[in-house]
SESE-6146 format. One record per residue (C-alpha): x, y, z. Coordinates in nm, 4 decimals. Example, Ala and Ser with C-alpha at 12.3 -4.5 7.8 and 13.67 -1.06 7.14 Angstrom:
BEGIN
{east 1.2300 north -0.4500 up 0.7800}
{east 1.3670 north -0.1060 up 0.7140}
END
This chain:
BEGIN
{east -3.6638 north 2.3065 up -2.5288}
{east -3.5838 north 2.0773 up -2.2283}
{east -3.8073 north 1.9286 up -1.9623}
{east -3.7516 north 1.6947 up -1.6853}
{east -3.9369 north 1.4140 up -1.5391}
{east -4.2346 north 1.5650 up -1.7146}
{east -4.5425 north 1.3714 up -1.8968}
{east -4.3434 north 1.3589 up -2.2058}
{east -4.3924 north 1.2157 up -2.5504}
{east -4.4868 north 0.8915 up -2.7248}
{east -4.1414 north 0.7845 up -2.8384}
{east -3.8419 north 0.7375 up -2.5781}
{east -3.4976 north 0.7363 up -2.6593}
{east -3.2671 north 0.4394 up -2.4779}
{east -2.9042 north 0.3893 up -2.5225}
{east -2.7807 north 0.0191 up -2.5594}
{east -2.4711 north -0.1483 up -2.6664}
{east -2.4011 north -0.4446 up -2.9164}
{east -2.4489 north -0.6757 up -2.6130}
{east -2.8114 north -0.5527 up -2.5188}
{east -3.0573 north -0.7826 up -2.5512}
{east -3.3378 north -0.6225 up -2.7565}
{east -3.5458 north -0.6890 up -3.0814}
{east -3.3729 north -0.8400 up -3.3459}
{east -3.4507 north -0.5491 up -3.5949}
{east -3.2424 north -0.3168 up -3.4025}
{east -2.9354 north -0.2347 up -3.5750}
{east -2.6472 north -0.2543 up -3.3614}
{east -2.3674 north -0.0279 up -3.5348}
{east -2.2075 north 0.2284 up -3.3150}
{east -2.3798 north 0.5645 up -3.3277}
{east -2.6885 north 0.4142 up -3.5222}
{east -3.0360 north 0.4777 up -3.4078}
{east -3.3255 north 0.2238 up -3.4653}
{east -3.6668 north 0.2963 up -3.4192}
{east -3.9228 north 0.0029 up -3.3079}
{east -4.2473 north 0.1486 up -3.3281}
{east -4.4591 north -0.1119 up -3.1882}
{east -4.2397 north -0.0493 up -2.8768}
{east -4.2463 north 0.3173 up -2.9263}
{east -3.8875 north 0.3264 up -2.8516}
{east -3.5749 north 0.4772 up -3.0423}
{east -3.2656 north 0.2535 up -2.9599}
{east -2.9165 north 0.4416 up -2.9971}
{east -2.6083 north 0.2015 up -2.9947}
{east -2.3237 north 0.3245 up -2.8100}
{east -2.0190 north 0.1550 up -2.6534}
{east -1.9392 north 0.0978 up -2.2964}
{east -1.5610 north 0.2012 up -2.4054}
{east -1.6716 north 0.5450 up -2.5195}
{east -1.5245 north 0.8223 up -2.3224}
{east -1.7722 north 1.1057 up -2.1764}
{east -1.6385 north 1.3572 up -2.4276}
{east -1.7221 north 1.0750 up -2.6985}
{east -2.0768 north 1.0648 up -2.5503}
{east -2.1273 north 1.4363 up -2.5100}
{east -2.0439 north 1.4842 up -2.9009}
{east -2.2669 north 1.1775 up -2.9992}
{east -2.5645 north 1.3604 up -2.8425}
{east -2.4858 north 1.6775 up -2.9925}
{east -2.4671 north 1.5209 up -3.3569}
{east -2.8097 north 1.3447 up -3.2683}
{east -2.9673 north 1.6344 up -3.1451}
{east -2.8317 north 1.8166 up -3.4648}
{east -2.9975 north 1.5409 up -3.6931}
{east -3.3218 north 1.4424 up -3.4991}
{east -3.6445 north 1.5705 up -3.6213}
{east -3.9170 north 1.4508 up -3.3645}
{east -3.9866 north 1.5368 up -2.9927}
{east -3.8323 north 1.2449 up -2.7536}
{east -3.8030 north 1.1351 up -2.4172}
{east -3.4626 north 1.0626 up -2.3111}
{east -3.3787 north 0.7682 up -2.0881}
{east -3.1110 north 0.8757 up -1.8769}
{east -3.1042 north 0.5597 up -1.6831}
{east -3.0295 north 0.3567 up -1.9979}
{east -2.7210 north 0.5340 up -2.0479}
{east -2.6251 north 0.5108 up -1.6628}
{east -2.6776 north 0.1299 up -1.6683}
{east -2.4078 north 0.0807 up -1.9427}
{east -2.1353 north 0.2536 up -1.7789}
{east -1.9500 north 0.2399 up -1.4192}
{east -1.9251 north 0.6215 up -1.3644}
{east -2.3032 north 0.6631 up -1.3777}
{east -2.3241 north 1.0101 up -1.2865}
{east -2.0588 north 1.1556 up -1.5014}
{east -2.2308 north 1.0037 up -1.7944}
{east -2.5715 north 1.1277 up -1.6694}
{east -2.4077 north 1.4853 up -1.6378}
{east -2.2403 north 1.4395 up -1.9758}
{east -2.5780 north 1.3468 up -2.1540}
{east -2.7959 north 1.6285 up -1.9802}
{east -2.5226 north 1.8969 up -2.0760}
{east -2.4901 north 1.7858 up -2.4178}
{east -2.8595 north 1.7820 up -2.4629}
{east -2.8990 north 2.1146 up -2.2821}
{east -2.6393 north 2.2835 up -2.4806}
{east -2.7086 north 2.1347 up -2.8333}
{east -3.0862 north 2.1877 up -2.7896}
{east -3.0365 north 2.5629 up -2.6663}
{east -3.2387 north 2.8214 up -2.8989}
{east -2.9676 north 3.0612 up -2.9746}
{east -3.0147 north 3.3907 up -3.1172}
{east -3.1699 north 3.4503 up -3.4491}
{east -3.3352 north 3.7625 up -3.5840}
{east -3.4816 north 3.6211 up -3.9145}
{east -3.8355 north 3.6413 up -4.0253}
{east -3.8784 north 3.2871 up -3.9619}
{east -3.7155 north 3.1398 up -3.6716}
{east -3.5990 north 2.7705 up -3.6561}
{east -3.7932 north 2.5932 up -3.3605}
{east -3.5955 north 2.3333 up -3.1551}
{east -3.7428 north 2.0049 up -3.0868}
{east -3.8238 north 1.9213 up -2.7250}
{east -3.6931 north 1.6900 up -2.5032}
{east -3.7876 north 1.5567 up -2.2028}
{east -3.5179 north 1.3973 up -1.9921}
{east -3.6282 north 1.0793 up -1.7667}
{east -3.4159 north 0.9625 up -1.4562}
{east -3.4342 north 0.8009 up -1.1366}
{east -3.4272 north 0.9921 up -0.7811}
{east -3.0651 north 0.8998 up -0.7382}
{east -2.9540 north 1.1396 up -1.0028}
{east -3.1529 north 1.4242 up -0.8757}
{east -2.8501 north 1.6372 up -0.7333}
{east -2.6713 north 1.5637 up -1.0633}
{east -2.9573 north 1.7006 up -1.2573}
{east -2.9922 north 2.0143 up -1.0583}
{east -2.6747 north 2.0857 up -1.0827}
{east -2.6176 north 2.0573 up -1.4468}
{east -2.9316 north 2.2168 up -1.5088}
{east -2.8350 north 2.5522 up -1.3395}
{east -2.4754 north 2.5318 up -1.4807}
{east -2.6071 north 2.5084 up -1.8479}
{east -2.8695 north 2.7514 up -1.8080}
{east -2.5967 north 3.0371 up -1.7448}
{east -2.3668 north 2.8545 up -1.9888}
{east -2.6488 north 2.9443 up -2.2747}
{east -2.6923 north 3.2886 up -2.1111}
{east -2.3184 north 3.3507 up -2.1756}
{east -2.3499 north 3.2188 up -2.5074}
{east -2.6686 north 3.4355 up -2.6097}
{east -2.4343 north 3.7388 up -2.5018}
{east -2.1420 north 3.6123 up -2.7369}
{east -2.3875 north 3.5893 up -3.0182}
{east -2.5421 north 3.9436 up -2.9870}
{east -2.4236 north 4.1466 up -3.3296}
{east -2.1932 north 4.4395 up -3.2459}
{east -2.4627 north 4.7139 up -3.2996}
{east -2.7169 north 4.5110 up -3.0252}
{east -2.3998 north 4.4210 up -2.7847}
{east -2.2357 north 4.7417 up -2.6845}
{east -2.0794 north 4.8049 up -2.3784}
{east -2.3802 north 4.9681 up -2.2310}
{east -2.6511 north 4.6789 up -2.3864}
{east -2.4300 north 4.4005 up -2.2564}
{east -2.4396 north 4.5802 up -1.9097}
{east -2.7729 north 4.6096 up -1.8877}
{east -2.8430 north 4.2579 up -1.9995}
{east -2.6113 north 4.1244 up -1.7419}
{east -2.7745 north 4.3448 up -1.4684}
{east -3.1333 north 4.2571 up -1.5482}
{east -3.0167 north 3.8793 up -1.5050}
{east -2.8546 north 3.9623 up -1.1786}
{east -3.1845 north 4.0890 up -1.0578}
{east -3.3524 north 3.7616 up -1.0817}
{east -3.0976 north 3.5889 up -0.8166}
{east -3.0595 north 3.6630 up -0.4569}
{east -2.7627 north 3.7479 up -0.2793}
{east -2.5917 north 3.8968 up -0.6009}
{east -2.4626 north 4.2390 up -0.5605}
{east -2.4160 north 4.4246 up -0.8958}
{east -2.1945 north 4.7290 up -0.9189}
{east -2.1660 north 4.9024 up -1.2764}
{east -1.8907 north 5.1700 up -1.3373}
{east -1.8667 north 5.4025 up -1.6015}
{east -1.5916 north 5.6146 up -1.7725}
{east -1.5916 north 5.8994 up -1.4860}
{east -1.5190 north 5.5897 up -1.2450}
{east -1.2542 north 5.4523 up -1.4341}
{east -1.0771 north 5.7796 up -1.4416}
{east -1.1254 north 5.8138 up -1.0952}
{east -0.9563 north 5.4690 up -1.0146}
{east -0.6764 north 5.5722 up -1.2566}
{east -0.7576 north 5.3094 up -1.5201}
{east -0.5251 north 5.4397 up -1.7848}
{east -0.4697 north 5.1343 up -1.9905}
{east -0.8702 north 5.0613 up -1.9841}
{east -0.9186 north 5.4187 up -2.0953}
{east -0.6539 north 5.4169 up -2.3896}
{east -0.8480 north 5.1267 up -2.5694}
{east -1.1871 north 5.2995 up -2.5299}
{east -1.0545 north 5.6371 up -2.6567}
{east -1.1890 north 5.6530 up -2.9859}
{east -1.5483 north 5.5104 up -2.9013}
{east -1.8595 north 5.6965 up -2.8810}
{east -2.0107 north 5.4278 up -2.6728}
{east -1.9035 north 5.5020 up -2.2904}
{east -1.7246 north 5.1934 up -2.1420}
{east -1.8767 north 4.9587 up -1.8599}
{east -1.7303 north 4.7789 up -1.5792}
{east -1.9722 north 4.5278 up -1.4573}
{east -1.8698 north 4.4010 up -1.1289}
{east -2.0924 north 4.0751 up -0.9593}
{east -2.0037 north 3.9650 up -0.6013}
{east -2.1414 north 3.6576 up -0.4744}
{east -2.0246 north 3.5347 up -0.1143}
{east -2.1880 north 3.1819 up 0.0057}
{east -1.8773 north 3.1230 up 0.2527}
{east -1.6882 north 3.4097 up 0.3791}
{east -1.4226 north 3.1612 up 0.5024}
{east -1.3517 north 3.0586 up 0.1380}
{east -1.0628 north 3.2411 up -0.0349}
{east -1.2082 north 3.5342 up -0.2486}
{east -1.1634 north 3.4554 up -0.5938}
{east -1.1657 north 3.6925 up -0.8772}
{east -1.2780 north 3.6537 up -1.2729}
{east -1.1673 north 3.9357 up -1.4687}
{east -1.2890 north 3.9022 up -1.8390}
{east -1.1964 north 4.0525 up -2.1431}
{east -1.4963 north 4.2432 up -2.2913}
{east -1.3993 north 4.3880 up -2.6283}
{east -1.7357 north 4.4087 up -2.7750}
{east -1.5849 north 4.4711 up -3.1254}
{east -1.2269 north 4.5004 up -3.1998}
{east -1.1056 north 4.6827 up -3.5021}
{east -0.7373 north 4.7013 up -3.4144}
{east -0.7457 north 5.0433 up -3.3718}
{east -0.4700 north 5.2196 up -3.5491}
{east -0.2962 north 4.8824 up -3.5938}
{east -0.6297 north 4.8176 up -3.8111}
{east -0.6872 north 4.4802 up -3.8750}
{east -0.7526 north 4.3636 up -4.2331}
{east -1.0916 north 4.2776 up -4.3531}
{east -1.0491 north 3.8925 up -4.2976}
{east -0.9344 north 3.9441 up -3.9292}
{east -1.2524 north 4.1566 up -3.8536}
{east -1.4934 north 3.8726 up -3.8885}
{east -1.6085 north 3.7319 up -3.5659}
{east -1.4740 north 4.0296 up -3.3368}
{east -1.7928 north 4.0483 up -3.1822}
{east -1.6572 north 3.7470 up -2.9929}
{east -1.3773 north 3.9626 up -2.8207}
{east -1.6018 north 4.0123 up -2.5374}
{east -1.6442 north 3.6198 up -2.4528}
{east -1.4252 north 3.6378 up -2.1502}
{east -1.6611 north 3.9165 up -1.9638}
{east -1.9681 north 3.6816 up -2.0761}
{east -1.8234 north 3.3695 up -1.9147}
{east -1.6803 north 3.5472 up -1.5827}
{east -2.0345 north 3.7273 up -1.5539}
{east -2.2337 north 3.3997 up -1.5830}
{east -2.0295 north 3.1987 up -1.3719}
{east -2.0933 north 3.3906 up -1.0847}
{east -2.4705 north 3.4070 up -1.1551}
{east -2.4751 north 3.0510 up -1.2034}
{east -2.3099 north 2.9878 up -0.8745}
{east -2.5216 north 3.2136 up -0.6822}
{east -2.8380 north 3.0484 up -0.8180}
{east -2.6878 north 2.7046 up -0.6999}
{east -2.6201 north 2.8747 up -0.3577}
{east -2.2521 north 2.7397 up -0.3698}
{east -2.0163 north 2.7817 up -0.0528}
{east -1.7504 north 2.9904 up -0.2486}
{east -1.6753 north 3.3561 up -0.2407}
{east -1.6198 north 3.5023 up -0.5778}
{east -1.6528 north 3.8273 up -0.7758}
{east -1.6382 north 3.8708 up -1.1674}
{east -1.5293 north 4.1913 up -1.3380}
{east -1.6339 north 4.2333 up -1.7047}
{east -1.3951 north 4.4950 up -1.8742}
{east -1.6346 north 4.6234 up -2.1445}
{east -1.5507 north 4.8470 up -2.4061}
{east -1.5114 north 4.8473 up -2.7827}
{east -1.1720 north 4.9202 up -2.9710}
{east -1.2179 north 5.1727 up -3.2495}
{east -1.0190 north 5.3845 up -3.4736}
{east -1.0639 north 5.7728 up -3.4886}
{east -0.9264 north 6.0862 up -3.4184}
{east -0.9230 north 6.0547 up -3.0581}
{east -0.7697 north 5.6697 up -3.0535}
{east -0.4553 north 5.5694 up -2.8893}
{east -0.1391 north 5.6084 up -3.0954}
{east 0.1017 north 5.3357 up -3.1507}
{east 0.4128 north 5.4324 up -2.8976}
{east 0.1797 north 5.6402 up -2.6594}
{east 0.2971 north 5.5816 up -2.3026}
{east 0.0141 north 5.5274 up -2.0624}
{east -0.0063 north 5.4617 up -1.6688}
{east -0.2002 north 5.1539 up -1.5571}
{east -0.4079 north 5.1564 up -1.2477}
{east -0.1190 north 5.0090 up -1.0445}
{east 0.1330 north 5.2573 up -1.1532}
{east 0.3201 north 5.0667 up -1.4230}
{east 0.3808 north 5.2691 up -1.7134}
{east 0.2936 north 5.0889 up -2.0465}
{east 0.4220 north 5.1405 up -2.4136}
{east 0.1612 north 5.0735 up -2.6911}
{east 0.3700 north 4.8879 up -2.8908}
{east 0.0306 north 4.7483 up -3.1100}
{east -0.2929 north 4.9244 up -3.0599}
{east -0.4668 north 4.5577 up -3.1610}
{east -0.2881 north 4.4191 up -2.8216}
{east -0.5816 north 4.5831 up -2.6549}
{east -0.7366 north 4.2672 up -2.4589}
{east -0.4215 north 4.2487 up -2.2144}
{east -0.4512 north 4.6176 up -2.1212}
{east -0.8380 north 4.5826 up -1.9928}
{east -0.7294 north 4.2827 up -1.8001}
{east -0.4574 north 4.4442 up -1.6631}
{east -0.6400 north 4.7363 up -1.4899}
{east -0.9282 north 4.4765 up -1.4016}
{east -0.6651 north 4.2664 up -1.2111}
{east -0.5389 north 4.5479 up -1.0267}
{east -0.9028 north 4.6652 up -0.9280}
{east -0.9814 north 4.3227 up -0.8036}
{east -0.6595 north 4.2937 up -0.5976}
{east -0.6559 north 4.6569 up -0.4406}
{east -1.0264 north 4.7443 up -0.4476}
{east -1.1984 north 4.3888 up -0.4127}
{east -0.9089 north 4.2544 up -0.2247}
{east -0.9227 north 3.9149 up -0.3911}
{east -0.6970 north 3.6494 up -0.2877}
{east -0.6796 north 3.4393 up -0.6140}
{east -0.7667 north 3.5106 up -0.9653}
{east -0.8382 north 3.4401 up -1.3448}
{east -0.8246 north 3.6441 up -1.6320}
{east -1.0502 north 3.4637 up -1.9291}
{east -0.9862 north 3.6139 up -2.2655}
{east -1.0142 north 3.5649 up -2.6408}
{east -0.6371 north 3.7248 up -2.6147}
{east -0.4220 north 3.5614 up -2.8929}
{east -0.4444 north 3.3978 up -3.2157}
{east -0.1317 north 3.2079 up -3.1613}
{east -0.3163 north 3.0023 up -2.9042}
{east -0.5396 north 2.8765 up -3.2139}
{east -0.2381 north 2.7943 up -3.3885}
{east -0.1053 north 2.6135 up -3.0884}
{east -0.3874 north 2.4083 up -2.9764}
{east -0.6755 north 2.4889 up -3.2510}
{east -1.0441 north 2.4429 up -3.1675}
{east -0.9768 north 2.1682 up -2.9219}
{east -0.8130 north 2.2792 up -2.6070}
{east -0.8097 north 2.6144 up -2.3911}
{east -0.4654 north 2.7145 up -2.3184}
{east -0.3898 north 2.7753 up -1.9382}
{east -0.0916 north 2.9649 up -1.7908}
{east -0.0007 north 2.9793 up -1.4673}
{east 0.3383 north 3.0077 up -1.2268}
{east 0.1354 north 2.8270 up -0.9189}
{east 0.1533 north 2.4490 up -0.9616}
{east -0.0954 north 2.3900 up -0.6580}
{east -0.3562 north 2.6423 up -0.7964}
{east -0.3244 north 2.4605 up -1.1488}
{east -0.3780 north 2.1039 up -0.9977}
{east -0.7047 north 2.2443 up -0.8431}
{east -0.8070 north 2.3677 up -1.1562}
{east -0.7437 north 2.0850 up -1.3625}
{east -0.9290 north 1.8567 up -1.1568}
{east -1.2256 north 2.0780 up -1.1858}
{east -1.1667 north 2.0836 up -1.5981}
{east -1.2043 north 1.6722 up -1.5409}
{east -1.5461 north 1.6995 up -1.3671}
{east -1.6575 north 1.9711 up -1.5897}
{east -1.5683 north 1.7616 up -1.8992}
{east -1.3570 north 2.0497 up -2.0855}
{east -1.0242 north 2.0283 up -2.2236}
{east -0.7375 north 2.2534 up -2.1205}
{east -0.3403 north 2.2256 up -2.1927}
{east -0.1003 north 2.4103 up -1.9815}
{east 0.1168 north 2.6333 up -2.1479}
{east 0.4662 north 2.7644 up -2.0138}
{east 0.4829 north 3.0723 up -1.8546}
{east 0.8818 north 3.1541 up -1.7885}
{east 1.0931 north 3.4703 up -1.6909}
{east 1.2238 north 3.4723 up -2.0508}
{east 0.8848 north 3.5317 up -2.1925}
{east 0.9082 north 3.8610 up -2.0326}
{east 1.2292 north 4.0024 up -2.2033}
{east 1.0682 north 4.0649 up -2.5496}
{east 0.8799 north 4.3541 up -2.3837}
{east 1.1501 north 4.5148 up -2.2201}
{east 1.2561 north 4.7055 up -2.5004}
{east 1.0881 north 5.0092 up -2.4174}
{east 1.3334 north 5.2994 up -2.3404}
{east 1.0698 north 5.5230 up -2.1811}
{east 0.7962 north 5.3047 up -2.0076}
{east 0.8191 north 5.0193 up -1.7369}
{east 0.7027 north 4.7543 up -1.9992}
{east 0.5751 north 4.7515 up -2.3483}
{east 0.2271 north 4.6141 up -2.4266}
{east 0.3796 north 4.3470 up -2.6589}
{east 0.6807 north 4.2534 up -2.8547}
{east 0.7919 north 4.4559 up -3.1633}
{east 1.0086 north 4.1614 up -3.3383}
{east 0.8542 north 3.8607 up -3.4204}
{east 1.1906 north 3.6732 up -3.4177}
{east 1.1417 north 3.5217 up -3.1022}
{east 0.7790 north 3.3747 up -3.1365}
{east 0.5882 north 3.2649 up -2.8157}
{east 0.3114 north 3.5617 up -2.8669}
{east 0.0468 north 3.3545 up -2.6360}
{east 0.3492 north 3.3133 up -2.3717}
{east 0.4546 north 3.6957 up -2.3955}
{east 0.0849 north 3.8057 up -2.3398}
{east 0.0555 north 3.6001 up -2.0489}
{east 0.3806 north 3.7220 up -1.9242}
{east 0.2550 north 4.0797 up -1.9538}
{east -0.0583 north 4.0162 up -1.7505}
{east 0.1411 north 3.8251 up -1.4808}
{east 0.3297 north 4.1478 up -1.3902}
{east 0.0100 north 4.2903 up -1.2738}
{east -0.0747 north 3.9837 up -1.0426}
{east 0.0947 north 4.1119 up -0.7419}
{east 0.2216 north 3.7659 up -0.6337}
{east -0.1121 north 3.6261 up -0.5963}
{east -0.2288 north 3.2748 up -0.7213}
{east -0.3249 north 3.3465 up -1.0827}
{east -0.4335 north 3.1410 up -1.3693}
{east -0.4744 north 3.3039 up -1.7346}
{east -0.7182 north 3.1147 up -1.9768}
{east -0.6733 north 3.2157 up -2.3546}
{east -0.9881 north 3.0989 up -2.4909}
{east -0.9245 north 3.2508 up -2.8674}
{east -0.9276 north 2.9143 up -3.0103}
{east -1.2296 north 2.7607 up -2.8278}
{east -1.4766 north 3.0736 up -2.7806}
{east -1.6930 north 3.0216 up -3.1013}
{east -1.7062 north 2.7900 up -3.3805}
{east -1.9126 north 2.8140 up -3.7086}
{east -2.0351 north 3.1597 up -3.5733}
{east -2.1798 north 3.0514 up -3.2438}
{east -2.0625 north 3.1432 up -2.9026}
{east -1.9351 north 2.8331 up -2.7035}
{east -1.8508 north 2.9565 up -2.3648}
{east -1.5501 north 2.7612 up -2.3062}
{east -1.4243 north 2.7396 up -1.9323}
{east -1.7382 north 2.8242 up -1.7731}
{east -1.8321 north 2.4843 up -1.6830}
{east -1.4576 north 2.4634 up -1.5214}
{east -1.4553 north 2.7553 up -1.3209}
{east -1.8226 north 2.6585 up -1.1894}
{east -1.6990 north 2.3376 up -1.0898}
{east -1.3887 north 2.4578 up -0.9224}
{east -1.5766 north 2.7337 up -0.7145}
{east -1.8948 north 2.4973 up -0.6333}
{east -1.6671 north 2.2064 up -0.5135}
END
């Protein structure tokens, strides 16, 4: 639990450096904490050269090991660094992230400690912004962590709807299978074909300034991915409940912006379904018509995320009239091979749009890496003799699978400013959701 400027506790955590004049018993070794009981103070030694990322990681490690309820003196961190507000933001968000009581369904649930964050009035706006931002980052993480039997398309749609009703000025629409048929979402329906759970498209709209460009956030919402007829081997089925992470992030971003009353114009489209195998499942080499009219040869039924996103993009452009858009998806294992768990891969052909997004990632303290998106990346998808395009390449001779996936999606952007975020390497870690890029999208649209 996190409280702010409340009555608090007996012991207070304060940040110091090796040069701080304190009790001689304090150990001034980097990342070391010392409790001086007479002063009711726990001193944490940091370095004024530590980056914002290092500070955040230090706090997360501290929370993991700490055994007592504490006051946290944010002012002590601010005094050490020149970029005071950024450091205060990093500390608040690290505590809120690391101390969140994530989903547990055990007989005895482990309880988190309570931290009371203490700060001066000059940091009021930073605190308020970070409180709202992390409330919905943690909401997205809870959606990610749902077990697949309790996190079906219908379950997740209901949870998002319930949360949206707590916030003013959010319009929510939920489309089912018949609406998807009516809109001609052949790609989305092809993924859902074998499921006994009806699909759900959750649409959240918030407009805090109609003069701002309307931004679409389209999230991949595969609640469990078996791979379909291109069935995954057992070891690749692990953590497939996280294949809906993009939908959780997109939805939670809009809710956070609405609660913050941000001056933006945004819509999220969560494309929720599972990808199962069965008698009605879509077969490899099937030809399916997308909502925008392109025909697609299903080269591999395990390349399903790009299919649901493509129809979501078309809905955003043609029905919601977005002027710029993002896709957020756990799309390719190849991005993990390229960037590991440390950075999200970003793809775009629009330099100015990316520059804005990159600045937002700096403010949000999240790491991204721009990946190439070349016209050559589309060539391996043109092997089909029957359809306009194939869903993925058949041969592995060219590589670049994350890039060819992004190239497929770019074919459905209709020349709008567009960024694709592949979070397959950053969405979860040690079987817990991380909601990557949500803070960046929030910062971009809030500013």
